[in-house]
Residue, then its C-alpha position, 0 to 999 in steps of 0.5 A: m539849336e535855340k539862340e537861348h540855349r547857346g547863351k546858356a552853353r557859352w554862360a556855362l563854358g565861362k563858368a567852368a573856365a573861371l573855376l578852373q583858373q580858380a583850382q589851377a591858382l589853388d594848386d600853384d600856390r605853394s605858401g603854408d605848411w602840408r596842412a593848408w596845401r591839402r585843404r587847397g589841393d582838396g578845394a581844387a580838386r572840387l572845383r574841378v568836379e563842379a567845371a565838369r558839371y558846368e561842361q555837362m550842361a553845356t554839352k547837354w545844351t549844344g549837342l558838341t563835345v568841348a575841351l576846354p584848355f586847362 
């Protein structure tokens, strides 16, 4: 694996981790009514899908399967 690809993979994993943290923060927020909970839940689901996309990029660049701790 080239050094350039390692850097890309590291960036992608960092981005995925940040997105997963944002999703968790949305899930943990229980303010508002059921509509607000639903909107935040939908937003968290979109963030998790995007995080999975970044994980796939990192896997492509490294050839390794990486599991984030979230």
